[in-house]
N, C-alpha and C positions, 0 to 999 in steps of 0.2 A: 504494499499499499504505500503510496506516495505521501509526503509530508503534507501536501495540500489535502489529500483525502482524509488524513488525521485530523484535519481541523485546524492547521496552523501552518507556519512557514518557518524556515531556518535561515537566519541571516548568516552569511559566509563571505569572506574576502574572496573575489574573484580575480583573475589575471587580467590586467588592463595594460594597454599600450604594448608597444613592441621595442625590443632593444635595437640600438642602432646597427645598421648593417656594417658599419666600420668594425664592429666587434668580432665579426666572423665572416667567413666565405662559405658558399654552398655550391657544390657540384653534384651531378647526377652520376651515380655508380651502379653498374649491374653486376650481377653474379648468377652463376648456373646452379639450378636446383633440379636434379633428376631430368635434365635435358631441356628445362624450360629457363628462360631468362627472366630473373626477378630483378626489379628496379628499386633503387633507394636514394636518398639524398645524404651526402656526406658534409657534415658541418665541420669546419675547422676554426677554432678560436683564434682571435688575434694574437693571444699569448695564453699559456706558456707555448714554447717551441715544440715540446714532446708531450702533448696532453694525453690523459687517460681517455678511454673511448666508452661511451654509453651506447649500446646497441638497442635500438627501440622497435617495438611493433605493437599494434593494437589487438583488438579482438571483435567477433561478431561481425566480420566483413567491413569493418570501417577502414577506409583508404587512409593512407599516411598523412594526407593533407590535414586531417583532422588534428593530428599530434603535432603540426608544425609549430605552434606557439610554445609548446613545452620544449621541444628540440632547440628553439632559439633561445630559451631562457638557459638551458644547460650550456649552450655555446657561450652565452654572455658570461657565465661563471667560470669558463676556462676549460670546458669539457668538449672534446671532439664528440660528435654524435653520427651514428649511422642509422637512419630512419628508413625502414624498408616496408614494401608491400608483399604479402604472401603470394604464392602462385594463385592465379585465378582472381586477383583482387587489384584494383587500380591499373597501374601501368604495366604490371607483371603479366608475363604469359602464363598459360596453363588452362587446362580444361578439365572438368566442367567448371565453368566460371562461379565463384563465390562459394565452392564446396568448403564446409566447415569440418576439415579432417584433422584431427590431433597428430596423427602420424606424418601426415604431409607437412603440416605446419612446423612441427618439431624439426623436421628435416630442413626446412627453410631457414629456421633459426640456426642450425648447425652450420649450414652453408654461408649464411651471413657473417657469422663469427669468423669462419675460415677466410672469408674475403677480407675482413678487417685486419686479420693478422698478416695479410699479404701487402698491407698498405705502408708507405713511407710517411715519416713525419708525425707518426702518433706512437704512443707507448703501448705496444701490443702486449706487454706484461700486466697492463692494468685495463682489463675488459670488463665491463659490468653489463649485465643484462637488464632491461626495463620493459615490463609488459603490463598492458591493462587487460582486464576481463579475462576471456580466454587466453589472450597473449600472456598474462601474467602466469597462468598455468603453464603454457608451453615454455616460457622462460625457465621456469623451474625445471622442467623436464630436461631442456638442453644443458643446464648447469649441473644436473645430477650426472650426466655422462661426461662432463668436461672439468677436470679438476683444476684447470688453469683459470677458469672464471673466478674473478676476484669478488663479486658481490652480485646479488640479485635485488631488484626492486619490483614486487607484485603490486600493482595498484588495483584494488577492487577484484582480486583474482577469483575466478570461478574454478575452484579446485577439483570439482567432479561434474563431468558432463552429465551423468545420470541424474544429478540434481536438477537439472533444467527441466528433464522429464517428470521427476518425482513432484514438482512444484505445482503440477496440474492434476485435475480429476483423473481417475483411472480410465474412463472411457477416452479421454483426450490422450491419454499416454498410448492407448491402443490405436487410436487413429494416427498418432505420430508415427509409431512403428510399422503400420501398414502402409502409410505414405512412403516410408522409407524403403520397403520392400517393392512397392510399385516403382519407385525410381530406379532401384537396382535392376528390375526387370527390363524397363524402358531403355537403361543405359546400354544393354547389349543387343537391343533391335535396331537394325538399320533404318535410317531416315526418321527416327523417332527421338525428339528431343527429351531432356530430362524433365522429370516431374518435380516441380518446384514449390517451395512455400516462402513466405515473407521471413527475412531475417528476424524482424521485430513486428509484432502485430498487437492488435487490440486484446482486451482480456479474454473475449470470446472467440479469437481467430486462431487457427492453427498455424503457429510460427514457432521458430526456434526459441524465441522469448516471447511469451504472450503477456504483455503488460502495457496498458494503454499509456501510462506515464512514461515509461521507457521509449515507447514508440514516438511520443510527441518530442521528447529530447533528442532521440537519434535524427528525426526529420529535421530539427535545427541545425545539426551538424552536417548531415549528408543525406542524398536520397536513399530511401529504404531499398536495398536490393532483394531479389528473389534468389534464394540458394537451393541447391539439389536437396531433395528431401531424404536422400540417403546420409545427410548430415546427422539426422537423429540417430541412426544406427552406429555411426562413427563415434559420436559423442557418448552415447550410452555405455560404451565399454572403456571410457577413459578416465582415470584419475590421476591426478599430479602427483609425483613421488616427493612430497614434502620431506620425508625423514631421510631421503638419499641425497639431499643437497648439503654439501659440506661447507660452503662458504657462507659468510654474514649475509643475511637476508632481511630486508625490510618489507613487511606487509602493511599496506595502507588500506584501511577498511572505511567504508562510509557507514555512518550510523543509520542512514535511511536507504541502504542499499539492498533491494530485494533480489537481486540477481547474483551478485558475489556477497553472499550473506556473511555479515561480521561475525556472527556467533559461530558459524562453521569454521571460518578462518582462524578464530580465536582457539577453538577446539583442536584444530589440526596443528597448530604451532605450539601448544602449550608445553610440550616437553623438549622443545629445541632451545638449547642454551644460546645459540648464536643467531636466534631470530628475534626481531624487534617488531612488535605490533602497535600501530597507532590508529586511532580513531579520528575522524573528522565528520562534522555534521553536513554530510552530503549523500546524494543518491549515486546510483552507478556511473551515470554519465557526467554528473557534476564534478566528479573526482578529475576530469580532464582539464577543467579551468578553475580549480580550487587553489588559492594562493596558500592555504595552510597545508594542504597535501604536498605541494611543491616545496614549501619550506622545510617540511619534515625530510623530504628526500634528498634536498641539498645539504642539510645538516648531516644525514647519514652518509652520504657519498664523501663529503669532505673529511669526515671522521675515518672512513675505511680507506681512502685513497691518499 
């Protein structure tokens, strides 16, 4: 339920303005992931000369443009940033378009990190992964398999794909799974396109996230895409390996987040000595322009790096 639906609102500091473009440069960099070309932006700060690198990606099919203001703020602070689109999202190649596949996305993360480590003029021994929503979970998966990652920031992470299914009534769970099976069948038939559902939809709509408030916030950021319904099947089998991540990790949870549930995040990290959990008064997508969330992140990164 949104804060407005609870009968109130929550004041929060929001990101305003943009850093001077004299503080950083930006170039487009591509990399290969399973034969498809993925595209990203590389931000280089004006100083220091050999900066640490924050690798960034979002979740629920949001294109990288949505994360541009955050990438600029990291670059202003002196961090290099590589902000990329997954296969099938934004400018990146890959079919089917918009597929929400944890296995595919984690491979994209691993290839993005490998590309960053081939760059000159950045400190490749200080690589941090930053992800929002499903991207936060994927970043944790990539870090669990890469001991060289120095730290992870998971913003409003959706730690269990099956939680997106369990959050709806059982008949809707069944509809989602049947839609996924239909899409799988159509995917092997010639001249038949994928069976799709909206990435986010109204409360009563069959979508990956069925929440009217989230849908409204998403539409203010980017057009809502349709994604292959087989995404339900892929997500249902995925859980982020939180306990396998060996590096320091910051979890930023929104107190009003009904997608990356703060209570679930707190329970998942309770026994991790090197995990830090902070809460801010924000919804799932509010976290992307919340000054408090950014402030906590910068303090964490400055301390680790």
